[in-house]
C-alpha atoms as a printed R data frame, in Angstrom:
    type eleno elety resid chain resno       x       y       z
1   ATOM     1    CA   MET     A     1  95.945 118.761  57.716
2   ATOM     2    CA   SER     A     2  98.511 117.191  60.030
3   ATOM     3    CA   VAL     A     3 100.034 118.950  63.021
4   ATOM     4    CA   LYS     A     4 103.207 117.931  64.882
5   ATOM     5    CA   HIS     A     5 102.368 118.232  68.569
6   ATOM     6    CA   ILE     A     6 105.678 118.654  70.394
7   ATOM     7    CA   GLU     A     7 104.838 120.538  73.592
8   ATOM     8    CA   ARG     A     8 104.433 117.427  75.729
9   ATOM     9    CA   GLY     A     9 107.479 115.361  74.903
10  ATOM    10    CA   PRO     A    10 108.219 113.351  71.748
11  ATOM    11    CA   VAL     A    11 106.663 114.428  68.472
12  ATOM    12    CA   VAL     A    12 103.125 113.081  68.071
13  ATOM    13    CA   GLU     A    13 101.261 113.424  64.808
14  ATOM    14    CA   ILE     A    14  97.805 114.912  65.314
15  ATOM    15    CA   ASN     A    15  95.283 116.428  62.941
16  ATOM    16    CA   GLN     A    16  93.634 119.815  63.149
17  ATOM    17    CA   ASP     A    17  90.511 118.499  64.902
18  ATOM    18    CA   GLU     A    18  92.677 116.944  67.606
19  ATOM    19    CA   GLN     A    19  94.579 120.193  68.057
20  ATOM    20    CA   ASP     A    20  91.307 122.128  68.290
21  ATOM    21    CA   LEU     A    21  90.081 119.866  71.088
22  ATOM    22    CA   LEU     A    22  93.392 120.128  72.959
23  ATOM    23    CA   ASP     A    23  93.176 123.919  72.741
24  ATOM    24    CA   GLN     A    24  89.901 123.778  74.706
25  ATOM    25    CA   LEU     A    25  91.494 122.035  77.703
26  ATOM    26    CA   PRO     A    26  93.087 123.941  80.618
27  ATOM    27    CA   PRO     A    27  96.875 123.463  80.717
28  ATOM    28    CA   ASP     A    28  96.756 122.832  84.487
29  ATOM    29    CA   GLY     A    29  95.043 119.476  83.992
30  ATOM    30    CA   SER     A    30  91.577 120.547  85.123
31  ATOM    31    CA   VAL     A    31  88.777 118.358  83.797
32  ATOM    32    CA   VAL     A    32  86.193 119.540  81.264
33  ATOM    33    CA   GLY     A    33  82.947 117.683  80.610
34  ATOM    34    CA   ASN     A    34  82.505 115.903  77.298
35  ATOM    35    CA   ARG     A    35  79.252 117.706  76.573
36  ATOM    36    CA   THR     A    36  80.768 121.076  77.438
37  ATOM    37    CA   LEU     A    37  83.615 120.436  75.014
38  ATOM    38    CA   GLN     A    38  81.315 119.195  72.309
39  ATOM    39    CA   ARG     A    39  79.130 122.286  72.585
40  ATOM    40    CA   SER     A    40  82.155 124.598  72.554
41  ATOM    41    CA   LEU     A    41  83.492 122.931  69.405
42  ATOM    42    CA   HIS     A    42  80.043 122.753  67.723
43  ATOM    43    CA   TRP     A    43  80.684 119.138  66.709
44  ATOM    44    CA   ARG     A    44  78.292 116.267  66.150
45  ATOM    45    CA   ASP     A    45  78.568 113.140  68.299
46  ATOM    46    CA   SER     A    46  80.489 111.032  65.784
47  ATOM    47    CA   ARG     A    47  83.100 113.717  65.184
48  ATOM    48    CA   TYR     A    48  83.646 114.520  68.844
49  ATOM    49    CA   TRP     A    49  83.967 110.918  70.070
50  ATOM    50    CA   THR     A    50  86.275 109.941  67.211
51  ATOM    51    CA   VAL     A    51  88.642 112.819  68.035
52  ATOM    52    CA   ARG     A    52  88.427 112.329  71.796
53  ATOM    53    CA   ASP     A    53  89.158 108.592  71.594
54  ATOM    54    CA   SER     A    54  92.100 109.209  69.269
55  ATOM    55    CA   LEU     A    55  93.679 111.642  71.743
56  ATOM    56    CA   VAL     A    56  93.172 109.159  74.593
57  ATOM    57    CA   ASP     A    57  94.875 106.444  72.527
58  ATOM    58    CA   LYS     A    58  97.795 108.770  71.812
59  ATOM    59    CA   GLY     A    59  98.279 109.428  75.523
60  ATOM    60    CA   LEU     A    60  97.586 113.172  75.285
61  ATOM    61    CA   ILE     A    61  94.367 113.289  77.312
62  ATOM    62    CA   ALA     A    62  92.811 111.107  80.004
63  ATOM    63    CA   ARG     A    63  89.215 110.294  80.834
64  ATOM    64    CA   GLY     A    64  87.726 111.655  84.033
65  ATOM    65    CA   ARG     A    65  84.612 111.412  86.155
66  ATOM    66    CA   GLY     A    66  81.480 113.522  86.167
67  ATOM    67    CA   ARG     A    67  78.079 113.402  84.560
68  ATOM    68    CA   GLY     A    68  78.532 112.465  80.941
69  ATOM    69    CA   GLY     A    69  82.247 111.916  81.563
70  ATOM    70    CA   SER     A    70  85.102 114.360  81.241
71  ATOM    71    CA   VAL     A    71  88.653 114.643  79.950
72  ATOM    72    CA   ARG     A    72  91.835 116.414  80.962
73  ATOM    73    CA   ILE     A    73  95.283 117.003  79.560
74  ATOM    74    CA   ILE     A    74  97.652 114.444  81.012
75  ATOM    75    CA   GLU     A    75 100.041 115.902  83.565
76  ATOM    76    CA   ILE     A    76 103.691 115.811  82.539
77  ATOM    77    CA   GLY     A    77 106.461 115.154  85.006
78  ATOM    78    CA   ASN     A    78 110.181 114.701  84.804
79  ATOM    79    CA   VAL     A    79 112.741 112.907  86.900
80  ATOM    80    CA   ALA     A    80 113.299 115.854  89.205
81  ATOM    81    CA   ASP     A    81 109.578 115.930  90.011
82  ATOM    82    CA   THR     A    82 109.752 112.512  91.655
83  ATOM    83    CA   VAL     A    83 112.087 113.597  94.430
84  ATOM    84    CA   ARG     A    84 110.771 115.676  97.304
85  ATOM    85    CA   VAL     A    85 113.318 116.990  99.779
86  ATOM    86    CA   PRO     A    86 111.929 118.445 103.007
87  ATOM    87    CA   VAL     A    87 113.237 121.990 103.375
88  ATOM    88    CA   SER     A    88 112.712 124.243 106.349
89  ATOM    89    CA   VAL     A    89 111.561 127.777 105.645
90  ATOM    90    CA   GLY     A    90 114.333 130.305 105.675
91  ATOM    91    CA   ILE     A    91 116.680 132.121 103.312
92  ATOM    92    CA   ASP     A    92 119.542 129.657 103.687
93  ATOM    93    CA   SER     A    93 117.272 126.662 103.222
94  ATOM    94    CA   VAL     A    94 115.554 128.102 100.152
95  ATOM    95    CA   ALA     A    95 118.877 129.009  98.602
96  ATOM    96    CA   GLY     A    96 120.195 125.475  99.087
97  ATOM    97    CA   ALA     A    97 117.014 123.612  98.099
98  ATOM    98    CA   GLY     A    98 118.009 123.350  94.445
99  ATOM    99    CA   ASP     A    99 121.354 121.790  95.342
100 ATOM   100    CA   GLN     A   100 119.671 119.300  97.698
101 ATOM   101    CA   ILE     A   101 117.166 118.225  95.052
102 ATOM   102    CA   GLU     A   102 119.841 117.891  92.390
103 ATOM   103    CA   SER     A   103 121.989 115.796  94.724
104 ATOM   104    CA   ALA     A   104 119.052 113.546  95.685
105 ATOM   105    CA   VAL     A   105 118.089 113.026  92.045
106 ATOM   106    CA   ARG     A   106 121.667 112.231  91.054
107 ATOM   107    CA   ARG     A   107 122.109 109.706  93.879
108 ATOM   108    CA   GLU     A   108 118.865 107.953  92.982
109 ATOM   109    CA   ILE     A   109 119.609 107.853  89.256
110 ATOM   110    CA   GLU     A   110 122.955 106.188  89.913
111 ATOM   111    CA   LEU     A   111 121.120 103.261  91.521
112 ATOM   112    CA   TYR     A   112 118.736 102.452  88.667
113 ATOM   113    CA   THR     A   113 120.979 100.526  86.287
114 ATOM   114    CA   PRO     A   114 122.818  98.281  88.787
115 ATOM   115    CA   MET     A   115 119.564  97.510  90.592
116 ATOM   116    CA   ALA     A   116 117.769  96.728  87.323
117 ATOM   117    CA   ASP     A   117 120.597  94.337  86.431
118 ATOM   118    CA   VAL     A   118 120.181  92.496  89.744
119 ATOM   119    CA   ILE     A   119 116.400  92.302  89.287
120 ATOM   120    CA   ARG     A   120 116.902  90.908  85.791
121 ATOM   121    CA   GLN     A   121 119.332  88.225  86.947
122 ATOM   122    CA   ASP     A   122 119.726  87.112  90.587
123 ATOM   123    CA   TRP     A   123 116.427  88.502  91.916
124 ATOM   124    CA   ALA     A   124 114.508  86.779  89.108
125 ATOM   125    CA   ARG     A   125 116.441  83.526  89.446
126 ATOM   126    CA   ASP     A   126 115.745  83.414  93.195
127 ATOM   127    CA   ARG     A   127 112.012  83.606  92.400
128 ATOM   128    CA   ARG     A   128 112.193  81.129  89.528
129 ATOM   129    CA   ALA     A   129 111.063  83.950  87.268
130 ATOM   130    CA   SER     A   130 111.951  84.484  83.611
131 ATOM   131    CA   PRO     A   131 111.320  88.170  82.834
132 ATOM   132    CA   LEU     A   132 110.516  89.195  79.289
133 ATOM   133    CA   ALA     A   133 112.116  92.506  80.163
134 ATOM   134    CA   VAL     A   134 113.330  94.659  83.038
135 ATOM   135    CA   GLU     A   135 113.224  98.366  82.238
136 ATOM   136    CA   VAL     A   136 114.321 101.551  83.954
137 ATOM   137    CA   THR     A   137 111.176 103.623  83.439
138 ATOM   138    CA   ALA     A   138 112.084 106.651  85.583
139 ATOM   139    CA   LEU     A   139 114.360 108.223  82.968
140 ATOM   140    CA   GLN     A   140 111.777 109.189  80.359
141 ATOM   141    CA   GLY     A   141 112.294 112.947  80.432
142 ATOM   142    CA   ARG     A   142 109.112 114.771  79.497
143 ATOM   143    CA   ARG     A   143 107.568 111.848  77.669
144 ATOM   144    CA   VAL     A   144 103.826 111.653  78.295
145 ATOM   145    CA   THR     A   145 103.338 108.804  80.771
146 ATOM   146    CA   GLY     A   146 100.335 109.937  82.788
147 ATOM   147    CA   GLY     A   147 101.966 112.042  85.500
148 ATOM   148    CA   ILE     A   148 104.752 111.595  88.004
149 ATOM   149    CA   TRP     A   149 102.782 109.270  90.301
150 ATOM   150    CA   SER     A   150 102.117 106.859  87.442
151 ATOM   151    CA   ARG     A   151 105.799 106.416  86.587
152 ATOM   152    CA   PRO     A   152 107.722 103.757  88.567
153 ATOM   153    CA   ASP     A   153 111.508 103.662  88.645
154 ATOM   154    CA   ILE     A   154 112.005 100.072  87.485
155 ATOM   155    CA   VAL     A   155 109.538  97.577  85.996
156 ATOM   156    CA   SER     A   156 109.874  93.810  85.562
157 ATOM   157    CA   VAL     A   157 107.581  92.087  83.037
158 ATOM   158    CA   GLU     A   158 106.928  88.352  82.952
159 ATOM   159    CA   LEU     A   159 104.434  85.937  81.403
160 ATOM   160    CA   LYS     A   160 103.679  82.991  83.684
161 ATOM   161    CA   THR     A   161 101.961  79.681  83.033
162 ATOM   162    CA   TYR     A   162 100.989  76.937  85.471
163 ATOM   163    CA   ASP     A   163 100.744  73.170  85.203
164 ATOM   164    CA   TYR     A   164  97.084  72.881  86.150
165 ATOM   165    CA   VAL     A   165  95.668  76.375  85.651
166 ATOM   166    CA   PRO     A   166  94.840  77.298  82.055
167 ATOM   167    CA   GLY     A   167  95.968  80.497  80.383
168 ATOM   168    CA   LYS     A   168  98.869  82.908  80.562
169 ATOM   169    CA   TYR     A   169  99.285  85.427  83.359
170 ATOM   170    CA   LEU     A   170 100.979  88.775  82.910
171 ATOM   171    CA   GLU     A   171 103.103  89.817  85.876
172 ATOM   172    CA   ILE     A   172 104.042  93.504  86.129
173 ATOM   173    CA   VAL     A   173 106.271  94.197  89.137
174 ATOM   174    CA   THR     A   174 107.253  97.775  89.967
175 ATOM   175    CA   PHE     A   175 110.058  99.150  92.123
176 ATOM   176    CA   GLU     A   176 110.364 102.569  93.749
177 ATOM   177    CA   VAL     A   177 114.064 103.176  94.369
178 ATOM   178    CA   LYS     A   178 115.012 105.324  97.363
179 ATOM   179    CA   HIS     A   179 118.198 106.262  99.178
180 ATOM   180    CA   ILE     A   180 117.888 105.638 102.895
181 ATOM   181    CA   ASP     A   181 118.341 109.372 103.560
182 ATOM   182    CA   ALA     A   182 115.133 110.098 101.613
183 ATOM   183    CA   VAL     A   183 112.949 107.263 102.898
184 ATOM   184    CA   ASN     A   184 109.639 107.999 104.598
185 ATOM   185    CA   VAL     A   185 106.051 106.768 104.315
186 ATOM   186    CA   GLN     A   186 105.607 108.753 101.094
187 ATOM   187    CA   ALA     A   187 107.829 106.218  99.346
188 ATOM   188    CA   VAL     A   188 105.315 103.523 100.269
189 ATOM   189    CA   TYR     A   189 102.397 105.607  99.047
190 ATOM   190    CA   GLU     A   190 104.187 106.162  95.744
191 ATOM   191    CA   ALA     A   191 104.511 102.385  95.407
192 ATOM   192    CA   LEU     A   192 100.866 102.030  96.418
193 ATOM   193    CA   SER     A   193  99.828 104.394  93.624
194 ATOM   194    CA   ARG     A   194 101.440 101.999  91.114
195 ATOM   195    CA   ARG     A   195  99.402  99.060  92.316
196 ATOM   196    CA   ARG     A   196  96.418  99.837  90.126
197 ATOM   197    CA   ASN     A   197  98.699  99.232  87.136
198 ATOM   198    CA   ALA     A   198 100.822  96.373  88.473
199 ATOM   199    CA   THR     A   199 100.462  92.943  90.020
200 ATOM   200    CA   ARG     A   200 103.103  93.629  92.684
201 ATOM   201    CA   SER     A   201 104.699  96.866  93.907
202 ATOM   202    CA   ASN     A   202 107.878  97.334  95.927
203 ATOM   203    CA   VAL     A   203 109.982  99.977  97.630
204 ATOM   204    CA   LEU     A   204 113.673  99.230  97.085
205 ATOM   205    CA   ILE     A   205 115.902 101.067  99.572
206 ATOM   206    CA   TYR     A   206 119.633 101.590  99.255
207 ATOM   207    CA   ALA     A   207 121.007 101.555 102.808
208 ATOM   208    CA   PRO     A   208 124.780 101.061 102.848
209 ATOM   209    CA   ASN     A   209 126.804 100.028 105.894
210 ATOM   210    CA   LEU     A   210 124.015 100.072 108.461
211 ATOM   211    CA   THR     A   211 123.498  97.604 111.274
212 ATOM   212    CA   PHE     A   212 120.038  96.302 112.092
213 ATOM   213    CA   GLU     A   213 119.969  98.526 115.178
214 ATOM   214    CA   ASP     A   214 120.665 101.626 113.077
215 ATOM   215    CA   LEU     A   215 118.431 100.664 110.152
216 ATOM   216    CA   TYR     A   216 115.251  99.544 111.864
217 ATOM   217    CA   PRO     A   217 114.285 102.892 113.452
218 ATOM   218    CA   MET     A   218 114.725 104.548 110.046
219 ATOM   219    CA   ILE     A   219 112.343 102.204 108.225
220 ATOM   220    CA   ALA     A   220 109.976 101.063 110.989
221 ATOM   221    CA   GLU     A   221 107.145 103.386 109.974
222 ATOM   222    CA   PRO     A   222 107.439 102.790 106.188
223 ATOM   223    CA   LEU     A   223 107.652  99.052 106.917
224 ATOM   224    CA   ALA     A   224 104.431  99.107 108.934
225 ATOM   225    CA   VAL     A   225 102.592 101.024 106.204
226 ATOM   226    CA   ALA     A   226 103.974  98.716 103.511
227 ATOM   227    CA   ARG     A   227 102.829  95.653 105.455
228 ATOM   228    CA   SER     A   228  99.316  97.022 105.915
229 ATOM   229    CA   HIS     A   229  98.920  97.730 102.177
230 ATOM   230    CA   GLY     A   230 100.646  94.706 100.675
231 ATOM   231    CA   ILE     A   231 103.645  96.660  99.397
232 ATOM   232    CA   GLY     A   232 107.015  94.922  99.295
233 ATOM   233    CA   LEU     A   233 110.004  96.472 101.033
234 ATOM   234    CA   ILE     A   234 113.548  95.475 100.083
235 ATOM   235    CA   VAL     A   235 116.760  96.852 101.574
236 ATOM   236    CA   ALA     A   236 120.042  96.674  99.643
237 ATOM   237    CA   ASP     A   237 123.451  97.295 101.151
238 ATOM   238    CA   LYS     A   238 125.046  97.234  97.673
239 ATOM   239    CA   PRO     A   239 122.957  98.039  94.605
240 ATOM   240    CA   ASP     A   240 124.795  95.557  92.373
241 ATOM   241    CA   ASP     A   241 125.119  92.607  94.779
242 ATOM   242    CA   TYR     A   242 122.023  90.483  95.450
243 ATOM   243    CA   ASP     A   243 123.764  88.806  98.365
244 ATOM   244    CA   THR     A   244 123.350  92.095 100.249
245 ATOM   245    CA   TRP     A   245 119.627  92.479  99.422
246 ATOM   246    CA   ASP     A   246 117.179  91.692 102.216
247 ATOM   247    CA   GLU     A   247 113.426  91.409 101.638
248 ATOM   248    CA   TRP     A   248 111.788  92.777 104.787
249 ATOM   249    CA   GLU     A   249 108.254  92.534 103.418
250 ATOM   250    CA   ASP     A   250 107.006  90.433 100.515
251 ATOM   251    CA   ALA     A   251 104.757  92.213  97.996
252 ATOM   252    CA   ARG     A   252 101.273  90.720  97.813
253 ATOM   253    CA   ARG     A   253  99.830  89.996  94.391
254 ATOM   254    CA   PHE     A   254  96.901  92.054  93.143
255 ATOM   255    CA   GLU     A   255  94.942  91.800  89.920
256 ATOM   256    CA   PRO     A   256  94.760  95.270  88.311
257 ATOM   257    CA   ASP     A   257  91.905  96.388  86.113
258 ATOM   258    CA   PRO     A   258  92.690  95.247  82.537
259 ATOM   259    CA   SER     A   259  92.139  98.706  81.053
260 ATOM   260    CA   SER     A   260  94.533 100.303  83.570
261 ATOM   261    CA   LEU     A   261  97.114  97.605  82.935
262 ATOM   262    CA   ASP     A   262  96.793  98.041  79.180
263 ATOM   263    CA   GLU     A   263  97.240 101.814  79.494
264 ATOM   264    CA   PHE     A   264 100.290 101.316  81.703
265 ATOM   265    CA   ILE     A   265 101.934  99.044  79.144
266 ATOM   266    CA   LYS     A   266 101.112 101.461  76.354
267 ATOM   267    CA   THR     A   267 102.504 104.567  78.065
268 ATOM   268    CA   GLN     A   268 105.298 103.251  80.289
269 ATOM   269    CA   LEU     A   269 107.064 100.447  78.452
270 ATOM   270    CA   SER     A   270 109.255 100.478  75.362
271 ATOM   271    CA   GLU     A   271 108.053  99.335  71.957
272 ATOM   272    CA   SER     A   272 110.284  96.261  72.078
273 ATOM   273    CA   THR     A   273 108.790  95.159  75.407
274 ATOM   274    CA   ARG     A   274 105.257  95.781  74.137
275 ATOM   275    CA   ASP     A   275 106.036  93.580  71.137
276 ATOM   276    CA   LYS     A   276 107.352  90.813  73.420
277 ATOM   277    CA   ILE     A   277 104.179  90.950  75.484
278 ATOM   278    CA   ALA     A   278 101.964  90.849  72.384
279 ATOM   279    CA   ARG     A   279 103.866  87.890  70.914
280 ATOM   280    CA   GLY     A   280 103.876  86.023  74.219
281 ATOM   281    CA   LEU     A   281 100.134  86.370  74.674
282 ATOM   282    CA   ARG     A   282  99.272  84.981  71.229
């Protein structure tokens, strides 16, 4: 029997065993031990592990820690979840919080496409890079991607080779896009959370019409945190004009765990980009 699982985004075909296992997991994302689940379902080892691994591959559950291992339903976020607007407590503030969040989301979304175009062209050319793809990954609705802190705003993908070093190297560069009005150290920590799935991570700040004297106090703390963690920090006066982009801190390269990188590609990138990566690595 086949079941169409539609609660967590796009339709995913699952069988009855997979649905039965999902039904045993708390909807809040709490972990449950593998042995506890297996006992609850009264399944033999081969049946349980086949079903569990299939759900992991489909991006519906994630492995966790604990004795004997555990699993949890993958948290689902949407674009609005990625924006946090500080709001003071009070009736007027609470009443206006929705409008503030909507405005912040709208302003950020408007930056994605022009900035992705610059990254694909002038930014890449300046670094002698030849991206396979540059994707806006923030706008995925309720698609299962592993939670809001696993979803960057923009991703650049490149395969690099060197004259004297054998092999091909996959470069995954992520960008967290922020309006200067919403920039704080949390933006850097969001970029830092991407680093386990990327070779380089950046915060890309839109800061129009600001002098150095006005801008520096606003980004001094995020800049210091970015520098200490190897996160890049780029400031753009115009989102569509690379001549106005200024790299305040260069992102250091890290080598992510292959399994994390593979999961990132599987859940975050489009099918066409995955195909380009697969063909390029052959």
